[in-house]
N, C-alpha and C positions, 0 to 999 in steps of 0.2 A: 572300458569300451571306448574305442576311438571312432569318431565320425569324421569322414572326409567329405568336403564339399567342393564343388567346382568353383572356379572364378566367377562364372555366370551366376551361380546361386548366391555367392557372397555379395555380388554387385546388386542383385535384386533385393536381398535382405537390407543392405545398407540404404539403397534407394527408397525402399518402403519406409524405413525409419526416418530418413531425412524428409520424405514427403509429408509425414504427419507432424513434423516439428512446427511448421507455421501455424497449424491448427491449435497446438498447445500454447504457442506464443499469443495468438489472438485471444484465446480464452483468458490468459493471464492479464492481458491489457484490459479486457472488458471487466474482469473481476476487480482489478486494482482501481479502475476509474469509479466503481461503485462503492469502494471500500471506505470512503470518508464517512465520519460520523454525521448523520443527518441532524440538522438543527431542529430544535423543538419549535412549534409555532409560537410566534410572539417574541422570538429571540433573534438577535443579529449575530452572525458568526464570521470569523476570518480564519482561514487555514493557510499555513505557510510551511514550506519545506524546512526541516529541522534536523539537527544531529549530524552524525558522521556522513559526509558527502550528501547531505540532504535526503537521506533515505527514509527518515521518519517524518512525521507531521506534528505541528503544534496547532491545535485548534482552540480559539478563544471565542466563547459565546457569552453575550451580555443579555440580561433581562431588561425589563422596562425600568425607566428612571423613576425614582421615588420622589416625593414632594421635597425632600431635603437635598435633592440632586445626586444622591448615591444610587448605585445599581449593583445587582448580583452578577458576578463574573465566574464562569467556569473555564478552567484551562486544562486541556487534555493533550498529552504527548503520546502518540501511538505510531505503530508501524502498520501501514496498510496491508491488506491481504494481497497475495500474489501467487503465481504459479511457479513452482521451482522449475527452472529450465531443464529441458530434456537434454541429456548428454549421452552419447553413444561412442563406444570404442571397439575396435577390432582387437582380438588378442594378438600376441606377438607372431603367431603363425598365420594370421589372417583367415582363420577357419571359423571363428564365432564372433558374434557381436554381443556386447553387454551394455545395457542402458540403465541409467538412473535418472531420477527426477520426473518431471511431467505431472506433478501432483499439486493440489492447492495447499497453500499455507495460510491459515486464518489470521485475521487482524489481531494484534496484541497491543494492549495498553500498558505503557510504562508508568504513567503518572496521571492522576486526575485530582484536581482540587477546586473548591468553590470558595469565594471570598467576596466581601463587600468592597466596592471601589468608589472613591469620590474623585471629582475632576483633578484635584491636586495630589492624589495618591496613586495615579496611574504609573506603573513601572515604565522606565525609559525605553525598554525594548518591546512594549506592548502598545496597541492602538488606543485612542480615546474611545468613548462610548460608541458601540455599534448598534444603530437603531434596528428595531424589528424588521425582518425581511432582508437584511444585509446578508449576503453569502459570498464574501470575497475569497477567492482561491488564488494565492500568490505563489 
């Protein structure tokens, strides 16, 4: 079965699809801004862009300092949640529109580890102790 549409119908369909695209983009922005891992009370955290083109995040959270000056550190590398961009194309005859995307992709964690740190054992690419309540996003 072949369905023929007028140029006006195609323009309306494409216009409708393009009109809803900003809504999906806005939803994706809101979702990704809430995607970072929330620090636990009593911890200090720092989140930085990480990985290929900075699309991932590295979050470091520190617990309270112990009497001997050491503290527990948790390092998490993750990809924040986002909305797959909506993409629409006309077929080669200009008679139909096909769209993909526009759906949420959940946050994924690539690595997470916890270890004890002392002032003289902090890794060179990591910050010193992060006091409770610190929530740096760089």
